[in-house]
N, CA, C, O and CB atoms as a CASP TS submission, in Angstrom:
PFRMAT TS
TARGET T0000
AUTHOR 0000-0000-0000
METHOD Language model
MODEL 1
PARENT N/A
ATOM      1  N   MET     1     121.855 225.435  80.814  1.00  0.00           N
ATOM      2  CA  MET     1     122.209 225.312  82.200  1.00  0.00           C
ATOM      3  C   MET     1     123.540 225.991  82.448  1.00  0.00           C
ATOM      4  O   MET     1     124.453 225.920  81.626  1.00  0.00           O
ATOM      5  CB  MET     1     122.255 223.851  82.619  1.00  0.00           C
ATOM      6  N   ARG     2     123.637 226.628  83.554  1.00  0.00           N
ATOM      7  CA  ARG     2     124.879 227.273  83.940  1.00  0.00           C
ATOM      8  C   ARG     2     125.695 226.301  84.779  1.00  0.00           C
ATOM      9  O   ARG     2     125.211 225.840  85.812  1.00  0.00           O
ATOM     10  CB  ARG     2     124.609 228.589  84.717  1.00  0.00           C
ATOM     11  N   PRO     3     126.927 225.970  84.365  1.00  0.00           N
ATOM     12  CA  PRO     3     127.721 225.001  85.112  1.00  0.00           C
ATOM     13  C   PRO     3     128.001 225.435  86.544  1.00  0.00           C
ATOM     14  O   PRO     3     128.144 224.587  87.424  1.00  0.00           O
ATOM     15  CB  PRO     3     129.018 224.756  84.404  1.00  0.00           C
ATOM     16  N   TRP     4     128.084 226.747  86.796  1.00  0.00           N
ATOM     17  CA  TRP     4     128.382 227.180  88.155  1.00  0.00           C
ATOM     18  C   TRP     4     127.232 226.895  89.104  1.00  0.00           C
ATOM     19  O   TRP     4     127.451 226.767  90.308  1.00  0.00           O
ATOM     20  CB  TRP     4     128.708 228.655  88.173  1.00  0.00           C
ATOM     21  N   ALA     5     126.019 226.793  88.596  1.00  0.00           N
ATOM     22  CA  ALA     5     124.882 226.488  89.461  1.00  0.00           C
ATOM     23  C   ALA     5     125.065 225.124  90.113  1.00  0.00           C
ATOM     24  O   ALA     5     124.824 224.968  91.310  1.00  0.00           O
ATOM     25  CB  ALA     5     123.566 226.528  88.665  1.00  0.00           C
ATOM     26  N   ILE     6     125.482 224.154  89.344  1.00  0.00           N
ATOM     27  CA  ILE     6     125.714 222.813  89.868  1.00  0.00           C
ATOM     28  C   ILE     6     126.907 222.830  90.814  1.00  0.00           C
ATOM     29  O   ILE     6     126.872 222.200  91.871  1.00  0.00           O
ATOM     30  CB  ILE     6     125.945 221.806  88.721  1.00  0.00           C
ATOM     31  N   ALA     7     127.963 223.547  90.441  1.00  0.00           N
ATOM     32  CA  ALA     7     129.162 223.625  91.274  1.00  0.00           C
ATOM     33  C   ALA     7     128.862 224.266  92.630  1.00  0.00           C
ATOM     34  O   ALA     7     129.504 223.931  93.626  1.00  0.00           O
ATOM     35  CB  ALA     7     130.254 224.414  90.553  1.00  0.00           C
ATOM     36  N   GLU     8     127.900 225.179  92.676  1.00  0.00           N
ATOM     37  CA  GLU     8     127.531 225.842  93.927  1.00  0.00           C
ATOM     38  C   GLU     8     126.493 225.054  94.726  1.00  0.00           C
ATOM     39  O   GLU     8     126.056 225.503  95.786  1.00  0.00           O
ATOM     40  CB  GLU     8     126.999 227.230  93.635  1.00  0.00           C
ATOM     41  N   GLY     9     126.097 223.884  94.226  1.00  0.00           N
ATOM     42  CA  GLY     9     125.157 223.048  94.962  1.00  0.00           C
ATOM     43  C   GLY     9     123.699 223.247  94.614  1.00  0.00           C
ATOM     44  O   GLY     9     122.833 222.649  95.253  1.00  0.00           O
ATOM     45  N   PHE    10     123.398 224.068  93.620  1.00  0.00           N
ATOM     46  CA  PHE    10     122.023 224.252  93.180  1.00  0.00           C
ATOM     47  C   PHE    10     121.634 223.124  92.230  1.00  0.00           C
ATOM     48  O   PHE    10     122.483 222.585  91.520  1.00  0.00           O
ATOM     49  CB  PHE    10     121.844 225.627  92.498  1.00  0.00           C
ATOM     50  N   ARG    11     120.369 222.773  92.217  1.00  0.00           N
ATOM     51  CA  ARG    11     119.848 221.802  91.253  1.00  0.00           C
ATOM     52  C   ARG    11     118.943 222.579  90.301  1.00  0.00           C
ATOM     53  O   ARG    11     117.809 222.899  90.656  1.00  0.00           O
ATOM     54  CB  ARG    11     119.066 220.611  91.969  1.00  0.00           C
ATOM     55  N   PRO    12     119.429 222.889  89.089  1.00  0.00           N
ATOM     56  CA  PRO    12     118.669 223.729  88.157  1.00  0.00           C
ATOM     57  C   PRO    12     117.368 223.074  87.693  1.00  0.00           C
ATOM     58  O   PRO    12     117.237 221.850  87.678  1.00  0.00           O
ATOM     59  CB  PRO    12     119.523 224.059  86.951  1.00  0.00           C
ATOM     60  N   ILE    13     116.415 223.919  87.318  1.00  0.00           N
ATOM     61  CA  ILE    13     115.173 223.467  86.699  1.00  0.00           C
ATOM     62  C   ILE    13     115.362 223.529  85.193  1.00  0.00           C
ATOM     63  O   ILE    13     115.760 224.561  84.652  1.00  0.00           O
ATOM     64  CB  ILE    13     113.945 224.336  87.157  1.00  0.00           C
ATOM     65  N   ILE    14     115.075 222.423  84.518  1.00  0.00           N
ATOM     66  CA  ILE    14     115.160 222.354  83.065  1.00  0.00           C
ATOM     67  C   ILE    14     113.727 222.286  82.540  1.00  0.00           C
ATOM     68  O   ILE    14     113.002 221.334  82.825  1.00  0.00           O
ATOM     69  CB  ILE    14     116.019 221.113  82.584  1.00  0.00           C
ATOM     70  N   VAL    15     113.329 223.284  81.783  1.00  0.00           N
ATOM     71  CA  VAL    15     111.962 223.326  81.254  1.00  0.00           C
ATOM     72  C   VAL    15     111.870 222.353  80.083  1.00  0.00           C
ATOM     73  O   VAL    15     112.553 222.509  79.071  1.00  0.00           O
ATOM     74  CB  VAL    15     111.564 224.781  80.809  1.00  0.00           C
ATOM     75  N   LYS    16     111.016 221.350  80.239  1.00  0.00           N
ATOM     76  CA  LYS    16     110.899 220.268  79.255  1.00  0.00           C
ATOM     77  C   LYS    16     110.622 220.788  77.849  1.00  0.00           C
ATOM     78  O   LYS    16     111.218 220.310  76.884  1.00  0.00           O
ATOM     79  CB  LYS    16     109.797 219.308  79.667  1.00  0.00           C
ATOM     80  N   GLU    17     109.733 221.754  77.726  1.00  0.00           N
ATOM     81  CA  GLU    17     109.353 222.275  76.414  1.00  0.00           C
ATOM     82  C   GLU    17     110.443 223.136  75.776  1.00  0.00           C
ATOM     83  O   GLU    17     110.349 223.472  74.595  1.00  0.00           O
ATOM     84  CB  GLU    17     108.083 223.081  76.537  1.00  0.00           C
ATOM     85  N   ALA    18     111.469 223.493  76.536  1.00  0.00           N
ATOM     86  CA  ALA    18     112.549 224.329  76.007  1.00  0.00           C
ATOM     87  C   ALA    18     113.696 223.504  75.423  1.00  0.00           C
ATOM     88  O   ALA    18     114.651 224.065  74.886  1.00  0.00           O
ATOM     89  CB  ALA    18     113.081 225.236  77.099  1.00  0.00           C
ATOM     90  N   VAL    19     113.608 222.183  75.524  1.00  0.00           N
ATOM     91  CA  VAL    19     114.655 221.303  74.990  1.00  0.00           C
ATOM     92  C   VAL    19     114.166 220.755  73.660  1.00  0.00           C
ATOM     93  O   VAL    19     113.051 220.243  73.565  1.00  0.00           O
ATOM     94  CB  VAL    19     115.002 220.136  75.989  1.00  0.00           C
ATOM     95  N   GLY    20     114.996 220.862  72.640  1.00  0.00           N
ATOM     96  CA  GLY    20     114.571 220.394  71.336  1.00  0.00           C
ATOM     97  C   GLY    20     115.705 219.797  70.527  1.00  0.00           C
ATOM     98  O   GLY    20     116.879 220.082  70.761  1.00  0.00           O
ATOM     99  N   ASP    21     115.332 218.970  69.576  1.00  0.00           N
ATOM    100  CA  ASP    21     116.268 218.341  68.645  1.00  0.00           C
ATOM    101  C   ASP    21     115.435 217.841  67.473  1.00  0.00           C
ATOM    102  O   ASP    21     114.273 217.480  67.658  1.00  0.00           O
ATOM    103  CB  ASP    21     117.091 217.164  69.327  1.00  0.00           C
ATOM    104  N   PRO    22     116.000 217.814  66.278  1.00  0.00           N
ATOM    105  CA  PRO    22     115.248 217.304  65.131  1.00  0.00           C
ATOM    106  C   PRO    22     114.842 215.833  65.269  1.00  0.00           C
ATOM    107  O   PRO    22     113.887 215.390  64.630  1.00  0.00           O
ATOM    108  CB  PRO    22     116.065 217.479  63.881  1.00  0.00           C
ATOM    109  N   VAL    23     115.559 215.082  66.095  1.00  0.00           N
ATOM    110  CA  VAL    23     115.273 213.654  66.272  1.00  0.00           C
ATOM    111  C   VAL    23     114.568 213.461  67.617  1.00  0.00           C
ATOM    112  O   VAL    23     115.190 213.672  68.658  1.00  0.00           O
ATOM    113  CB  VAL    23     116.592 212.795  66.200  1.00  0.00           C
ATOM    114  N   PRO    24     113.280 213.066  67.630  1.00  0.00           N
ATOM    115  CA  PRO    24     112.526 212.949  68.879  1.00  0.00           C
ATOM    116  C   PRO    24     113.153 212.013  69.913  1.00  0.00           C
ATOM    117  O   PRO    24     113.094 212.312  71.106  1.00  0.00           O
ATOM    118  CB  PRO    24     111.146 212.478  68.575  1.00  0.00           C
ATOM    119  N   GLY    25     113.737 210.918  69.511  1.00  0.00           N
ATOM    120  CA  GLY    25     114.356 209.999  70.465  1.00  0.00           C
ATOM    121  C   GLY    25     115.514 210.626  71.206  1.00  0.00           C
ATOM    122  O   GLY    25     115.770 210.300  72.366  1.00  0.00           O
ATOM    123  N   VAL    26     116.218 211.529  70.536  1.00  0.00           N
ATOM    124  CA  VAL    26     117.340 212.218  71.166  1.00  0.00           C
ATOM    125  C   VAL    26     116.836 213.130  72.282  1.00  0.00           C
ATOM    126  O   VAL    26     117.457 213.214  73.341  1.00  0.00           O
ATOM    127  CB  VAL    26     118.137 213.030  70.121  1.00  0.00           C
ATOM    128  N   VAL    27     115.727 213.805  72.053  1.00  0.00           N
ATOM    129  CA  VAL    27     115.148 214.682  73.068  1.00  0.00           C
ATOM    130  C   VAL    27     114.783 213.874  74.307  1.00  0.00           C
ATOM    131  O   VAL    27     115.117 214.260  75.427  1.00  0.00           O
ATOM    132  CB  VAL    27     113.905 215.415  72.514  1.00  0.00           C
ATOM    133  N   ALA    28     114.108 212.770  74.108  1.00  0.00           N
ATOM    134  CA  ALA    28     113.710 211.934  75.249  1.00  0.00           C
ATOM    135  C   ALA    28     114.929 211.465  76.032  1.00  0.00           C
ATOM    136  O   ALA    28     114.918 211.495  77.262  1.00  0.00           O
ATOM    137  CB  ALA    28     112.894 210.721  74.772  1.00  0.00           C
ATOM    138  N   TRP    29     115.970 211.036  75.344  1.00  0.00           N
ATOM    139  CA  TRP    29     117.169 210.577  76.033  1.00  0.00           C
ATOM    140  C   TRP    29     117.859 211.730  76.771  1.00  0.00           C
ATOM    141  O   TRP    29     118.286 211.570  77.914  1.00  0.00           O
ATOM    142  CB  TRP    29     118.139 209.931  75.035  1.00  0.00           C
ATOM    143  N   ASN    30     117.966 212.897  76.113  1.00  0.00           N
ATOM    144  CA  ASN    30     118.609 214.040  76.764  1.00  0.00           C
ATOM    145  C   ASN    30     117.859 214.481  78.012  1.00  0.00           C
ATOM    146  O   ASN    30     118.477 214.814  79.023  1.00  0.00           O
ATOM    147  CB  ASN    30     118.716 215.202  75.794  1.00  0.00           C
ATOM    148  N   LEU    31     116.526 214.487  77.947  1.00  0.00           N
ATOM    149  CA  LEU    31     115.737 214.852  79.122  1.00  0.00           C
ATOM    150  C   LEU    31     115.960 213.859  80.255  1.00  0.00           C
ATOM    151  O   LEU    31     116.108 214.256  81.411  1.00  0.00           O
ATOM    152  CB  LEU    31     114.248 214.923  78.767  1.00  0.00           C
ATOM    153  N   PHE    32     115.984 212.571  79.929  1.00  0.00           N
ATOM    154  CA  PHE    32     116.245 211.546  80.938  1.00  0.00           C
ATOM    155  C   PHE    32     117.625 211.746  81.554  1.00  0.00           C
ATOM    156  O   PHE    32     117.784 211.694  82.773  1.00  0.00           O
ATOM    157  CB  PHE    32     116.131 210.139  80.325  1.00  0.00           C
ATOM    158  N   ASP    33     118.622 211.974  80.700  1.00  0.00           N
ATOM    159  CA  ASP    33     119.999 212.143  81.151  1.00  0.00           C
ATOM    160  C   ASP    33     120.141 213.378  82.054  1.00  0.00           C
ATOM    161  O   ASP    33     120.761 213.305  83.115  1.00  0.00           O
ATOM    162  CB  ASP    33     120.940 212.259  79.943  1.00  0.00           C
ATOM    163  N   MET    34     119.570 214.501  81.631  1.00  0.00           N
ATOM    164  CA  MET    34     119.661 215.723  82.430  1.00  0.00           C
ATOM    165  C   MET    34     118.926 215.579  83.757  1.00  0.00           C
ATOM    166  O   MET    34     119.397 216.059  84.787  1.00  0.00           O
ATOM    167  CB  MET    34     119.098 216.907  81.652  1.00  0.00           C
ATOM    168  N   ASP    35     117.765 214.913  83.730  1.00  0.00           N
ATOM    169  CA  ASP    35     116.986 214.735  84.950  1.00  0.00           C
ATOM    170  C   ASP    35     117.728 213.860  85.957  1.00  0.00           C
ATOM    171  O   ASP    35     117.643 214.088  87.164  1.00  0.00           O
ATOM    172  CB  ASP    35     115.625 214.124  84.624  1.00  0.00           C
ATOM    173  N   SER    36     118.448 212.868  85.463  1.00  0.00           N
ATOM    174  CA  SER    36     119.136 211.958  86.383  1.00  0.00           C
ATOM    175  C   SER    36     120.463 212.506  86.884  1.00  0.00           C
ATOM    176  O   SER    36     120.937 212.084  87.939  1.00  0.00           O
ATOM    177  CB  SER    36     119.368 210.634  85.711  1.00  0.00           C
ATOM    178  N   LYS    37     121.083 213.446  86.146  1.00  0.00           N
ATOM    179  CA  LYS    37     122.423 213.902  86.525  1.00  0.00           C
ATOM    180  C   LYS    37     122.513 215.362  86.957  1.00  0.00           C
ATOM    181  O   LYS    37     123.232 215.678  87.905  1.00  0.00           O
ATOM    182  CB  LYS    37     123.343 213.690  85.390  1.00  0.00           C
ATOM    183  N   PHE    38     121.798 216.254  86.281  1.00  0.00           N
ATOM    184  CA  PHE    38     122.108 217.670  86.414  1.00  0.00           C
ATOM    185  C   PHE    38     121.035 218.542  87.053  1.00  0.00           C
ATOM    186  O   PHE    38     121.363 219.529  87.712  1.00  0.00           O
ATOM    187  CB  PHE    38     122.403 218.202  85.101  1.00  0.00           C
ATOM    188  N   GLY    39     119.780 218.205  86.877  1.00  0.00           N
ATOM    189  CA  GLY    39     118.729 219.086  87.374  1.00  0.00           C
ATOM    190  C   GLY    39     117.389 218.393  87.370  1.00  0.00           C
ATOM    191  O   GLY    39     117.305 217.180  87.183  1.00  0.00           O
ATOM    192  N   ASP    40     116.351 219.161  87.575  1.00  0.00           N
ATOM    193  CA  ASP    40     114.989 218.642  87.577  1.00  0.00           C
ATOM    194  C   ASP    40     114.299 219.064  86.290  1.00  0.00           C
ATOM    195  O   ASP    40     114.142 220.257  86.028  1.00  0.00           O
ATOM    196  CB  ASP    40     114.200 219.141  88.817  1.00  0.00           C
ATOM    197  N   VAL    41     113.888 218.090  85.485  1.00  0.00           N
ATOM    198  CA  VAL    41     113.135 218.368  84.263  1.00  0.00           C
ATOM    199  C   VAL    41     111.676 218.541  84.661  1.00  0.00           C
ATOM    200  O   VAL    41     111.067 217.637  85.232  1.00  0.00           O
ATOM    201  CB  VAL    41     113.308 217.218  83.195  1.00  0.00           C
ATOM    202  N   GLU    42     111.121 219.706  84.356  1.00  0.00           N
ATOM    203  CA  GLU    42     109.749 220.035  84.737  1.00  0.00           C
ATOM    204  C   GLU    42     108.992 220.589  83.541  1.00  0.00           C
ATOM    205  O   GLU    42     109.587 221.255  82.694  1.00  0.00           O
ATOM    206  CB  GLU    42     109.732 221.048  85.898  1.00  0.00           C
ATOM    207  N   PRO    43     107.674 220.324  83.452  1.00  0.00           N
ATOM    208  CA  PRO    43     106.879 220.951  82.394  1.00  0.00           C
ATOM    209  C   PRO    43     106.736 222.451  82.662  1.00  0.00           C
ATOM    210  O   PRO    43     106.820 222.901  83.804  1.00  0.00           O
ATOM    211  CB  PRO    43     105.481 220.284  82.291  1.00  0.00           C
ATOM    212  N   LEU    44     106.524 223.198  81.610  1.00  0.00           N
ATOM    213  CA  LEU    44     106.445 224.659  81.703  1.00  0.00           C
ATOM    214  C   LEU    44     105.415 225.127  82.724  1.00  0.00           C
ATOM    215  O   LEU    44     105.664 226.085  83.456  1.00  0.00           O
ATOM    216  CB  LEU    44     106.113 225.244  80.349  1.00  0.00           C
ATOM    217  N   GLU    45     104.267 224.467  82.782  1.00  0.00           N
ATOM    218  CA  GLU    45     103.201 224.949  83.671  1.00  0.00           C
ATOM    219  C   GLU    45     103.545 224.810  85.155  1.00  0.00           C
ATOM    220  O   GLU    45     102.910 225.455  85.989  1.00  0.00           O
ATOM    221  CB  GLU    45     101.921 224.199  83.384  1.00  0.00           C
ATOM    222  N   THR    46     104.528 223.989  85.500  1.00  0.00           N
ATOM    223  CA  THR    46     104.907 223.860  86.914  1.00  0.00           C
ATOM    224  C   THR    46     106.101 224.727  87.289  1.00  0.00           C
ATOM    225  O   THR    46     106.482 224.776  88.459  1.00  0.00           O
ATOM    226  CB  THR    46     105.218 222.415  87.233  1.00  0.00           C
ATOM    227  N   CYS    47     106.700 225.413  86.316  1.00  0.00           N
ATOM    228  CA  CYS    47     107.857 226.262  86.602  1.00  0.00           C
ATOM    229  C   CYS    47     107.391 227.616  87.124  1.00  0.00           C
ATOM    230  O   CYS    47     106.428 228.186  86.611  1.00  0.00           O
ATOM    231  CB  CYS    47     108.734 226.442  85.338  1.00  0.00           C
ATOM    232  N   PRO    48     108.065 228.119  88.128  1.00  0.00           N
ATOM    233  CA  PRO    48     107.671 229.418  88.680  1.00  0.00           C
ATOM    234  C   PRO    48     107.859 230.539  87.658  1.00  0.00           C
ATOM    235  O   PRO    48     108.946 230.668  87.094  1.00  0.00           O
ATOM    236  CB  PRO    48     108.478 229.723  89.946  1.00  0.00           C
ATOM    237  N   PRO    49     106.843 231.345  87.408  1.00  0.00           N
ATOM    238  CA  PRO    49     106.950 232.390  86.388  1.00  0.00           C
ATOM    239  C   PRO    49     107.792 233.591  86.811  1.00  0.00           C
ATOM    240  O   PRO    49     108.169 234.396  85.960  1.00  0.00           O
ATOM    241  CB  PRO    49     105.583 232.860  86.017  1.00  0.00           C
ATOM    242  N   THR    50     108.094 233.732  88.089  1.00  0.00           N
ATOM    243  CA  THR    50     108.822 234.910  88.551  1.00  0.00           C
ATOM    244  C   THR    50     110.315 234.681  88.669  1.00  0.00           C
ATOM    245  O   THR    50     111.036 235.588  89.084  1.00  0.00           O
ATOM    246  CB  THR    50     108.285 235.352  89.871  1.00  0.00           C
ATOM    247  N   ARG    51     110.805 233.504  88.321  1.00  0.00           N
ATOM    248  CA  ARG    51     112.235 233.250  88.418  1.00  0.00           C
ATOM    249  C   ARG    51     112.923 233.714  87.152  1.00  0.00           C
ATOM    250  O   ARG    51     112.454 233.428  86.050  1.00  0.00           O
ATOM    251  CB  ARG    51     112.514 231.762  88.670  1.00  0.00           C
ATOM    252  N   GLY    52     114.000 234.408  87.291  1.00  0.00           N
ATOM    253  CA  GLY    52     114.734 234.913  86.144  1.00  0.00           C
ATOM    254  C   GLY    52     116.222 234.870  86.398  1.00  0.00           C
ATOM    255  O   GLY    52     116.686 234.297  87.384  1.00  0.00           O
ATOM    256  N   TRP    53     116.945 235.469  85.515  1.00  0.00           N
ATOM    257  CA  TRP    53     118.396 235.480  85.606  1.00  0.00           C
ATOM    258  C   TRP    53     118.828 236.173  86.894  1.00  0.00           C
ATOM    259  O   TRP    53     118.469 237.326  87.134  1.00  0.00           O
ATOM    260  CB  TRP    53     119.015 236.176  84.378  1.00  0.00           C
ATOM    261  N   MET    54     119.585 235.483  87.704  1.00  0.00           N
ATOM    262  CA  MET    54     120.153 235.996  88.953  1.00  0.00           C
ATOM    263  C   MET    54     119.086 236.537  89.904  1.00  0.00           C
ATOM    264  O   MET    54     119.330 237.510  90.618  1.00  0.00           O
ATOM    265  CB  MET    54     121.162 237.086  88.650  1.00  0.00           C
ATOM    266  N   GLY    55     117.906 235.913  89.918  1.00  0.00           N
ATOM    267  CA  GLY    55     116.870 236.289  90.862  1.00  0.00           C
ATOM    268  C   GLY    55     116.011 237.466  90.468  1.00  0.00           C
ATOM    269  O   GLY    55     115.124 237.859  91.225  1.00  0.00           O
ATOM    270  N   THR    56     116.253 238.049  89.287  1.00  0.00           N
ATOM    271  CA  THR    56     115.413 239.154  88.844  1.00  0.00           C
ATOM    272  C   THR    56     114.101 238.595  88.320  1.00  0.00           C
ATOM    273  O   THR    56     114.066 237.444  87.886  1.00  0.00           O
ATOM    274  CB  THR    56     116.127 240.002  87.758  1.00  0.00           C
ATOM    275  N   PRO    57     113.032 239.362  88.344  1.00  0.00           N
ATOM    276  CA  PRO    57     111.753 238.865  87.823  1.00  0.00           C
ATOM    277  C   PRO    57     111.884 238.470  86.356  1.00  0.00           C
ATOM    278  O   PRO    57     112.476 239.195  85.556  1.00  0.00           O
ATOM    279  CB  PRO    57     110.650 239.929  87.987  1.00  0.00           C
ATOM    280  N   TYR    58     111.336 237.335  86.020  1.00  0.00           N
ATOM    281  CA  TYR    58     111.403 236.834  84.641  1.00  0.00           C
ATOM    282  C   TYR    58     110.416 237.596  83.781  1.00  0.00           C
ATOM    283  O   TYR    58     109.222 237.631  84.077  1.00  0.00           O
ATOM    284  CB  TYR    58     111.112 235.310  84.582  1.00  0.00           C
ATOM    285  N   ASP    59     110.918 238.212  82.706  1.00  0.00           N
ATOM    286  CA  ASP    59     110.064 239.033  81.847  1.00  0.00           C
ATOM    287  C   ASP    59     109.637 238.319  80.572  1.00  0.00           C
ATOM    288  O   ASP    59     109.014 238.931  79.704  1.00  0.00           O
ATOM    289  CB  ASP    59     110.777 240.308  81.489  1.00  0.00           C
ATOM    290  N   GLY    60     109.962 237.028  80.442  1.00  0.00           N
ATOM    291  CA  GLY    60     109.567 236.288  79.257  1.00  0.00           C
ATOM    292  C   GLY    60     110.625 236.254  78.174  1.00  0.00           C
ATOM    293  O   GLY    60     110.412 235.652  77.122  1.00  0.00           O
ATOM    294  N   TYR    61     111.760 236.889  78.413  1.00  0.00           N
ATOM    295  CA  TYR    61     112.832 236.914  77.417  1.00  0.00           C
ATOM    296  C   TYR    61     114.131 236.436  78.060  1.00  0.00           C
ATOM    297  O   TYR    61     114.377 236.680  79.241  1.00  0.00           O
ATOM    298  CB  TYR    61     113.007 238.342  76.822  1.00  0.00           C
ATOM    299  N   GLY    62     114.949 235.761  77.279  1.00  0.00           N
ATOM    300  CA  GLY    62     116.269 235.375  77.757  1.00  0.00           C
ATOM    301  C   GLY    62     116.256 234.134  78.623  1.00  0.00           C
ATOM    302  O   GLY    62     115.332 233.324  78.544  1.00  0.00           O
ATOM    303  N   ASP    63     117.270 233.983  79.442  1.00  0.00           N
ATOM    304  CA  ASP    63     117.460 232.788  80.255  1.00  0.00           C
ATOM    305  C   ASP    63     116.439 232.715  81.387  1.00  0.00           C
ATOM    306  O   ASP    63     116.047 233.733  81.960  1.00  0.00           O
ATOM    307  CB  ASP    63     118.875 232.758  80.824  1.00  0.00           C
ATOM    308  N   CYS    64     116.026 231.516  81.689  1.00  0.00           N
ATOM    309  CA  CYS    64     115.166 231.270  82.854  1.00  0.00           C
ATOM    310  C   CYS    64     115.958 230.508  83.908  1.00  0.00           C
ATOM    311  O   CYS    64     115.533 230.406  85.059  1.00  0.00           O
ATOM    312  CB  CYS    64     113.883 230.475  82.451  1.00  0.00           C
ATOM    313  N   ALA    65     117.110 229.975  83.513  1.00  0.00           N
ATOM    314  CA  ALA    65     117.907 229.198  84.467  1.00  0.00           C
ATOM    315  C   ALA    65     118.928 230.117  85.035  1.00  0.00           C
ATOM    316  O   ALA    65     119.733 229.706  85.871  1.00  0.00           O
ATOM    317  CB  ALA    65     118.577 227.955  83.812  1.00  0.00           C
TER
END
């Protein structure tokens, strides 16, 4: 997540499948925490495929937020 997005009033989309940790309970807690404070946690299939860095079309590589 880019901190300036929140500072500018945007609510970032956090792709659920893109968050990982070796400990499964930590992932669940982090997703809950991010969803309640910083952005919207969404499954990959509901995320718009054309969103990319700074509004450019997403090509499948790099940042999606």
